[in-house]
C-alpha positions in Angstrom: 312.1 -33.2 52.4 312.0 -32.4 56.1 314.9 -33.6 58.2 314.3 -36.1 61.0 314.7 -33.4 63.6 312.3 -31.0 61.9 309.7 -33.8 61.4 310.0 -34.7 65.1 309.5 -31.0 66.1 306.5 -30.8 63.8 304.8 -33.8 65.2 305.5 -32.6 68.8 304.0 -29.2 67.9 300.9 -31.0 66.5 300.5 -33.0 69.7 301.0 -29.9 71.8 298.4 -27.9 69.9 296.0 -30.8 70.1 296.6 -31.1 73.9 296.1 -27.3 74.4 292.8 -27.4 72.4 291.6 -30.3 74.6 292.4 -28.3 77.7 290.6 -25.3 76.3 287.6 -27.4 75.5 287.5 -28.8 79.0 287.8 -25.3 80.5 284.8 -24.2 78.3 282.6 -27.2 78.8 283.2 -28.2 82.5 280.5 -25.8 83.7 278.5 -25.4 80.5 275.3 -26.7 82.1 275.7 -25.2 85.6 274.0 -21.9 84.8 270.5 -21.4 83.4 269.7 -20.0 80.0 269.2 -16.2 80.3 266.9 -14.0 78.2 268.9 -13.9 74.9 269.6 -17.7 75.0 266.0 -18.4 75.7 265.1 -16.3 72.6 267.6 -18.5 70.6 265.8 -21.6 71.9 262.5 -20.2 70.8 263.7 -18.9 67.4 264.9 -22.4 66.3 262.0 -24.4 67.6 260.2 -24.7 64.3 261.3 -27.5 62.0 260.9 -25.1 59.0 263.7 -22.8 58.0 261.0 -20.3 56.8 259.7 -19.9 60.4 263.3 -19.5 61.8 264.0 -16.8 59.2 260.8 -14.9 60.0 261.6 -14.9 63.7 265.1 -13.7 63.0 263.9 -11.0 60.6 261.8 -9.5 63.3 265.0 -9.2 65.5 268.1 -7.2 65.0 270.6 -9.9 63.9 271.3 -11.9 60.7 270.3 -15.5 60.4 273.3 -17.8 59.8 273.9 -18.8 63.4 270.2 -19.6 64.0 269.7 -21.6 60.8 272.9 -23.5 61.6 271.8 -24.2 65.2 268.3 -25.1 64.1 269.8 -27.8 61.8 271.9 -29.2 64.7 268.9 -29.0 67.0 267.0 -31.5 64.9 269.6 -34.1 66.0 270.6 -33.0 69.5 267.4 -31.6 70.9 267.0 -28.3 72.8 268.5 -29.1 76.2 270.9 -26.5 77.7 273.8 -28.7 76.7 272.5 -29.2 73.2 272.0 -25.4 72.7 275.4 -24.5 74.1 277.7 -27.2 72.7 277.8 -25.7 69.2 279.2 -22.5 70.6 282.0 -24.5 72.3 282.7 -26.2 69.0 282.8 -22.9 67.1 285.2 -21.5 69.8 287.6 -24.5 69.3 287.6 -23.8 65.5 288.4 -20.2 66.3 291.3 -21.3 68.6 292.7 -23.6 65.9 292.5 -20.8 63.3 294.2 -18.4 65.6 297.1 -20.8 66.0 297.2 -21.3 62.2 297.2 -17.5 61.6 299.9 -17.0 64.2 302.0 -19.6 62.6 301.4 -18.1 59.1 302.2 -14.4 60.0 304.9 -15.1 62.6 305.9 -18.6 63.5 304.7 -21.8 65.2 305.8 -20.7 68.7 303.8 -17.4 68.4 300.8 -19.3 67.3 300.9 -21.6 70.3 301.3 -18.7 72.7 298.3 -17.0 71.0 296.3 -20.1 71.4 297.0 -20.2 75.2 296.2 -16.5 75.6 292.9 -16.7 73.7 291.8 -20.0 75.2 292.1 -18.7 78.8 290.6 -15.2 78.1 287.5 -14.8 80.2 285.8 -13.0 77.3 286.4 -16.0 75.1 285.3 -18.6 77.8 282.1 -16.8 78.7 280.7 -16.7 75.1 282.0 -20.2 74.3 279.5 -21.3 76.9 276.5 -19.2 75.6 273.9 -20.2 73.1 274.4 -17.1 71.0 276.3 -16.3 67.8 279.3 -14.6 69.4 281.8 -17.5 69.4 280.9 -18.1 65.7 281.5 -14.4 65.0 284.9 -14.6 66.6 285.8 -17.8 64.7 284.7 -16.4 61.4 286.7 -13.2 62.1 289.9 -15.1 62.5 289.2 -17.5 59.7 288.4 -14.6 57.3 291.7 -12.9 58.4 293.6 -16.1 57.8 292.1 -16.4 54.3 292.8 -12.8 53.7 296.5 -13.2 54.5 296.8 -16.3 52.3 294.8 -14.7 49.5 296.9 -11.5 49.7 300.1 -13.6 49.5 299.0 -15.5 46.4 295.7 -14.3 44.9 294.6 -17.4 43.1 291.0 -18.4 42.5 291.3 -21.2 45.0 292.2 -18.7 47.7 289.7 -16.1 46.6 286.7 -18.5 47.0 287.2 -19.4 50.7 288.0 -15.8 51.6 284.8 -14.6 49.9 282.7 -17.3 51.6 284.2 -16.5 55.0 283.3 -12.8 54.6 279.8 -13.5 53.5 279.3 -15.9 56.5 280.7 -13.2 58.8 278.1 -10.7 57.5 275.3 -13.3 57.9 276.4 -14.0 61.5 276.5 -10.5 63.0 276.5 -7.0 61.6 279.6 -6.2 63.7 281.5 -8.6 61.3 281.6 -5.8 58.7 284.3 -4.1 60.8 286.6 -7.1 60.3 286.2 -6.7 56.6 286.8 -3.0 56.8 290.1 -3.7 58.7 291.2 -5.9 55.7 290.4 -3.2 53.2 292.1 -0.5 55.3 295.2 -2.7 55.7 295.3 -3.3 52.0 294.9 0.5 51.3 297.8 1.3 53.6 300.2 -1.4 52.2 301.2 -2.6 48.8 298.9 -5.1 47.1 300.4 -8.4 46.0 304.0 -7.2 45.6 305.0 -10.4 43.7 302.0 -10.4 41.3 301.9 -9.0 37.8 300.1 -5.6 37.6 297.3 -6.7 35.3 296.5 -9.8 37.4 296.7 -7.6 40.5 294.0 -5.2 39.5 291.7 -8.0 38.4 292.1 -9.9 41.7 291.9 -7.0 44.2 288.1 -6.5 44.1 287.0 -10.1 43.2 286.5 -11.6 46.7 284.6 -8.5 47.9 282.4 -8.6 44.8 281.6 -12.2 45.4 280.9 -11.6 49.1 278.7 -8.6 48.2 276.7 -10.7 45.7 276.2 -13.4 48.3 274.9 -10.8 50.8 272.5 -8.9 48.5 269.5 -11.2 49.2 269.6 -10.2 52.9 270.0 -6.4 52.3 266.2 -5.7 52.2 265.8 -7.4 55.5 268.8 -5.5 57.0 267.2 -2.2 56.1 263.8 -3.3 57.5 265.5 -4.2 60.7 267.2 -0.9 61.0 264.0 1.0 60.3 262.1 -1.2 62.9 264.8 -0.6 65.5 266.0 3.0 65.1 267.1 3.0 68.8 269.4 0.0 68.4 269.0 -3.5 69.9 266.8 -4.2 72.9 269.6 -3.9 75.5 270.5 -1.4 78.1 272.2 1.5 76.2 275.9 2.0 76.9 277.3 5.5 76.5 280.3 6.4 74.4 282.6 7.7 77.1 285.9 6.9 78.9 284.1 4.7 81.4 282.9 2.4 78.6 286.4 2.2 77.1 287.9 1.5 80.6 285.4 -1.3 81.1 286.4 -2.9 77.7 290.1 -2.6 78.7 289.4 -4.2 82.0 287.7 -7.2 80.3 290.5 -7.6 77.8 293.3 -7.4 80.3 291.7 -9.2 83.2 292.2 -6.1 85.3 296.0 -6.2 85.1 297.2 -4.1 82.2 300.8 -4.1 83.5 301.1 -7.8 82.5 299.9 -7.0 79.0 302.6 -4.3 78.3 305.4 -6.1 80.2 306.4 -8.3 77.2 307.0 -5.2 75.0 309.1 -3.6 77.7 311.1 -6.6 78.7 311.8 -8.1 75.3 312.9 -7.3 71.8 309.5 -7.1 70.2 309.6 -3.4 69.7 313.0 -3.3 67.9 311.6 -6.1 65.6 308.6 -4.0 64.5 310.4 -3.1 61.3 310.7 -6.8 60.4 307.0 -7.5 61.0 305.7 -4.0 60.1 302.8 -5.0 57.7 301.7 -7.9 60.0 301.6 -5.7 63.1 299.7 -3.0 61.2 297.1 -5.6 60.2 296.7 -6.8 63.8 296.5 -3.2 65.2 293.8 -2.2 62.7 291.9 -5.4 63.3 292.1 -4.8 67.1 290.9 -1.2 67.1 288.6 -0.9 64.1 285.7 -2.8 65.7 285.4 -1.0 69.1 286.2 2.4 67.5 283.6 1.8 64.8 280.9 0.6 67.2 281.5 3.4 69.7 281.4 6.0 66.9 278.1 4.6 65.6 276.9 4.5 69.3 277.8 8.2 69.7 276.5 9.6 66.4 273.9 7.2 65.1 272.1 4.8 67.5 273.0 3.1 70.8 274.4 0.0 69.2 277.5 -0.7 71.4 277.6 -3.7 73.6 280.9 -5.3 74.8 279.9 -8.7 73.3 279.8 -7.1 69.8 283.5 -6.5 69.9 284.5 -10.2 70.3 285.6 -10.4 66.7 288.8 -8.5 67.6 289.7 -10.8 70.4 292.1 -13.0 68.3 294.0 -9.8 67.2 294.7 -8.9 70.8 295.9 -12.4 71.6 298.2 -12.5 68.5 299.7 -9.1 69.3 300.4 -10.1 72.9 301.8 -13.4 71.7 304.2 -11.5 69.5 305.4 -9.6 72.5 305.8 -12.7 74.6 307.6 -14.5 71.7 310.5 -12.1 71.8 310.8 -11.6 75.6 314.3 -11.8 77.1 317.8 -10.5 76.5 319.4 -9.9 73.1 322.1 -12.5 72.2 324.8 -9.9 72.6 324.0 -9.6 76.3 323.8 -13.3 77.1 326.6 -15.3 78.8 328.2 -18.5 77.7 326.5 -20.4 80.6 323.0 -19.0 80.1 321.8 -18.5 76.5 319.4 -15.8 75.4 317.1 -18.4 74.1 316.9 -20.1 77.5 316.1 -16.8 79.2 313.5 -16.0 76.6 311.8 -19.4 77.1 311.7 -19.0 80.9 310.4 -15.4 80.7 307.8 -16.3 78.1 306.5 -19.3 80.0 306.4 -17.3 83.3 304.5 -14.3 81.9 302.2 -16.6 79.9 301.3 -18.5 83.0 300.6 -15.3 84.9 298.4 -13.9 82.2 296.4 -17.2 81.9 296.0 -17.4 85.7 294.8 -13.8 85.9 292.3 -14.2 83.1 290.8 -17.4 84.6 290.7 -16.3 88.2 289.1 -12.9 87.2 286.3 -14.7 85.3 283.7 -14.5 88.2 284.5 -10.8 88.8 284.2 -9.8 85.1 281.3 -12.0 84.1 278.5 -12.3 86.8 276.5 -15.4 87.1 273.3 -15.7 84.9 269.9 -15.5 86.7 269.0 -19.0 88.2 265.8 -19.6 86.2 266.0 -23.4 86.4 266.4 -23.4 90.2 263.6 -20.9 90.7 261.1 -22.7 88.5 262.1 -26.1 90.0 261.5 -24.7 93.4 258.0 -23.7 92.5 257.2 -27.0 90.8 258.5 -28.9 93.9 256.2 -26.9 96.1 253.1 -27.2 93.9 250.7 -30.1 94.2 249.8 -31.8 90.8 246.1 -30.6 90.9 246.8 -27.0 92.0 245.6 -24.4 89.5 248.1 -22.1 87.9 247.6 -18.8 86.1 250.4 -18.0 83.7 251.5 -15.4 81.2 254.8 -16.6 79.7 256.3 -14.9 76.6 257.2 -17.8 74.3 260.8 -16.5 74.0 261.4 -16.0 77.7 263.5 -18.2 80.0 260.4 -19.0 82.0 258.7 -20.4 78.9 261.8 -22.4 78.0 261.9 -24.0 81.5 258.1 -24.6 81.3 258.8 -26.6 78.2 261.6 -28.5 79.9 260.0 -29.0 83.3 256.3 -28.6 83.0 255.6 -25.4 84.9 252.0 -25.3 83.6 251.2 -29.0 84.0 247.7 -29.6 85.5 244.8 -27.1 85.8 245.8 -23.9 84.2 244.7 -20.5 82.9 247.0 -19.2 80.2 246.8 -15.4 79.6 249.6 -15.1 77.2 247.6 -15.4 74.0 246.2 -11.9 74.0 245.9 -8.6 75.9 242.8 -9.1 78.1 241.0 -6.0 79.5 240.3 -5.9 83.2 236.7 -7.1 83.0 237.8 -10.2 81.0 240.7 -10.9 83.4 238.2 -10.7 86.3 235.8 -13.1 84.6 238.6 -15.6 83.9 240.1 -15.6 87.3 236.6 -15.9 88.9 236.3 -19.4 87.3 239.0 -20.6 89.7 237.3 -19.3 92.9 236.6 -22.9 94.1 240.2 -23.9 94.0 242.0 -24.4 97.3 245.3 -22.9 96.0 246.0 -20.8 93.0 249.6 -20.4 91.7 250.7 -17.5 89.5 253.7 -17.2 87.1 253.3 -13.7 85.7 255.4 -10.8 84.4 255.4 -7.7 86.7 255.2 -5.2 83.9 251.7 -5.9 82.5 248.3 -4.5 83.7 246.6 -7.9 83.7 249.2 -9.3 86.0 248.4 -6.7 88.6 244.7 -7.2 88.0 245.1 -11.0 88.7 247.0 -10.3 91.9 244.5 -7.6 93.0 241.6 -10.1 92.6 243.4 -13.0 94.3 244.6 -10.9 97.2 241.1 -9.8 98.2 240.1 -13.1 99.8 243.3 -15.2 99.8 246.6 -15.2 101.6 250.1 -15.7 100.2 251.5 -19.1 101.0 254.5 -19.0 98.6 256.4 -16.1 97.1 259.4 -15.9 94.8 260.6 -13.8 91.9 263.3 -13.5 89.3 263.9 -10.9 86.7 260.6 -9.6 85.5 258.6 -12.7 86.7 256.8 -13.4 90.0 255.9 -16.8 91.3 253.2 -16.8 94.1 250.7 -19.1 95.7 247.4 -17.8 97.0 245.6 -20.0 99.5 242.0 -19.8 100.9 242.3 -17.5 103.9 241.9 -13.9 104.9 243.5 -11.7 102.2 245.1 -8.3 101.8 248.6 -9.3 103.0 250.6 -7.9 100.1 252.7 -4.9 101.0 254.8 -2.8 98.7 257.7 -0.3 99.0 259.9 1.8 96.7 263.5 0.7 97.3 264.5 1.0 100.9 263.0 4.5 101.1 259.2 4.7 100.9 256.4 2.3 101.8 253.1 2.3 100.0 250.4 2.0 102.6 247.2 3.5 101.1 244.6 1.0 99.9 246.3 -2.0 98.5 245.5 -3.0 95.0 241.9 -2.6 94.0 240.3 -5.0 91.6 237.5 -2.5 90.9 237.7 -0.6 87.6 237.5 3.2 87.9 235.3 5.0 85.2 236.6 8.2 83.7 236.0 10.4 80.6 238.3 12.1 78.1 238.6 15.8 78.9 237.9 15.4 82.6 240.2 14.9 85.5 240.6 11.6 87.4 241.7 11.9 91.1 243.0 9.4 93.5 244.4 9.3 97.0 247.9 8.1 97.7 249.2 7.2 101.2 252.9 6.7 101.7 255.3 6.3 104.6 259.0 7.2 104.6 261.4 4.5 105.8 264.5 6.7 105.8 265.2 10.4 105.7 264.3 11.7 102.3 265.9 14.8 100.7 264.6 16.8 97.8 266.2 14.7 95.0 263.1 12.6 94.3 259.9 13.0 92.5 256.6 11.1 92.5 254.8 10.3 89.2 251.3 9.1 88.5 250.8 8.0 84.9 247.7 6.9 83.0 249.0 4.1 80.6 247.1 2.2 78.0 246.6 -1.6 78.1 249.8 -2.3 76.2 251.9 -0.3 78.7 253.5 1.6 75.9 251.4 4.8 75.5 251.4 7.3 78.3 247.9 9.0 78.0 248.2 11.4 80.9 250.6 12.1 83.7 251.1 14.0 87.0 254.6 14.5 88.4 255.6 16.4 91.5 258.7 16.8 93.6 258.8 14.7 96.7 259.4 17.1 99.5 262.1 16.3 102.2 260.8 14.1 105.1 262.2 12.5 108.1 262.0 8.7 108.6 258.7 7.2 109.5 256.6 10.2 108.4 253.2 9.6 106.8 252.8 11.3 103.4 249.4 11.8 101.8 248.9 13.0 98.2 245.8 13.6 96.2 246.8 14.1 92.6 244.4 14.7 89.8 245.3 13.9 86.2 243.8 15.9 83.4 242.9 13.5 80.7 243.3 15.1 77.3 240.2 15.3 75.0 242.0 13.2 72.3 242.6 10.2 74.5 240.5 7.4 72.9 238.1 5.3 74.9 239.4 2.0 76.2 241.2 0.2 79.1 243.9 2.0 81.0 245.6 1.8 84.3 247.3 4.2 86.8 250.9 3.5 87.6 252.8 5.1 90.5 256.5 5.6 90.4 259.2 7.3 92.6 262.3 8.4 90.8 265.4 10.6 91.0 264.4 13.7 89.1 267.9 14.5 88.0 268.7 11.1 86.5 265.1 9.9 85.9 266.1 6.6 87.5 263.2 4.9 89.1 263.3 3.2 92.5 262.6 -0.5 92.3 259.3 -1.8 93.7 259.4 -4.6 96.2 256.7 -6.7 97.7 257.5 -7.2 101.4 254.5 -9.0 102.8 256.8 -11.5 104.6 260.5 -11.7 105.6 261.2 -12.4 101.9 261.5 -9.5 99.6 260.4 -10.0 95.9 261.1 -7.5 93.1 258.1 -6.3 91.1 259.8 -4.0 88.6 259.8 -0.3 89.0 256.1 0.7 88.8 253.2 0.0 91.1 249.7 -0.3 89.5 247.2 1.5 91.6 244.0 1.3 89.7 242.4 0.0 86.4 240.7 2.8 84.6 238.1 2.6 81.8 237.9 5.7 79.6 234.3 6.0 78.4 233.4 7.7 75.1 
């Protein structure tokens, strides 16, 4: 039986934890709808659109992630819809489960006070807050990481069947949520290998129970293994994200995010308190947290260096509770030893004041550094609303929206394509077909476009409209452009490469150039320098197929030094190899740094407003004849 005082403290702790969870929930959700969905979240919205689990699984199988989060979100989507709030609130819910589990784990391996401190640290971490607001699987990954570790600790303490089952299920769910979850399981196995298994259990029972949860988890995961191997074969270069190198800059960036840019505050508790002398008392526990903290980033960076570019900061979120618990341990024992305290001021009082002060500083640093560490998402909703507000109901619109893109998501929400429309997204049209389709809209007073900048047909549409129309509205975001072409004199599009070189020779032509395999194709290029140019740049002219993926022929030459405002004329000839098959191609012009291969961005500057058009300029459609 608990004493009255203990029961009162227990109830007070429950109320405190509930209050802290409520505050964390408010921090996470207060701005959850302010930012638009970005690319990955829009893919999530598309993946779960079908009412059939079979369709969701097929879409996920074609990606690089496992299916648990998407199936779960798809089920919730049937009741809540697919608004931004409906897509993101499950992540907030998962994050609260992870917070509560972190408190429970801290209480289990240390004490209640440490669990509460860990809850505050994790709940205010910018890393945690950002992904608790995102319609992706990362908050679920973090929650399952801490839940599986909690079940591991309880199972290891007393390996009964009733503790084996939840631990096995948590590990299986972890693997079905994200492949990075395997590192959490590896940390458990490594910890078990370095410490004594079940010290209070009979030897025969011990060796029966050690492999059981892992066997169950493996059996549950076997059905997905063939899909896993297919995904790895289909994506040998890792996920479709900007590769991050394995170097000290990457490590420093991770440390910056984890510490909020103030690493001194994170080591202060261990310097100012008695946490280090107590390591002997909590040796096995600290070892578990250290392994858990380091195994995920180290494992990902190792794979990134020696196997494929798989490292992304977000994939390490599973180790976040470990860092919070380690820091909470340091804060728990801050202050003077009892031997050095006076009669008037107790060591416990000093410890409480020091803990609260440092905890408040850490929480403040994390929350205030959020905008610096996590830039705002692209404003897709604002951009598309702006176009819709400018567009008349009967204006024609030419669109090419990938079904999984943010533009397609906000089209479904806001009606971007409502009215007269020409949808080009259903196939790869050759130039002559694009010309025929666009010609059908010649009688329209105004024609809007919402097109990606990285496809030949987009440039072909723009080339045709620009011949006899002027631009009355222009906007762009990411890889999309939003323009209105009105009846008027045309040819008012102007392009430049970064802030360095302007393209001035013959704006886009809607005529198709004929060529043959085995023979050269020659073009004239006219440029004008905007600033002084040194010899660190090269110009490239590439013959690319209709998909934009196959480079059939290319011409590259160093861009000689020039002063500002000089005219530069080039007359390159591409030798088309004999083996290039007949079909539709196009010529792309690029300007790039020859030492880094980084391309200068292409801007359209026909007015005071500058719009990004990717990093290639399409000069000419080319038809290779047999």
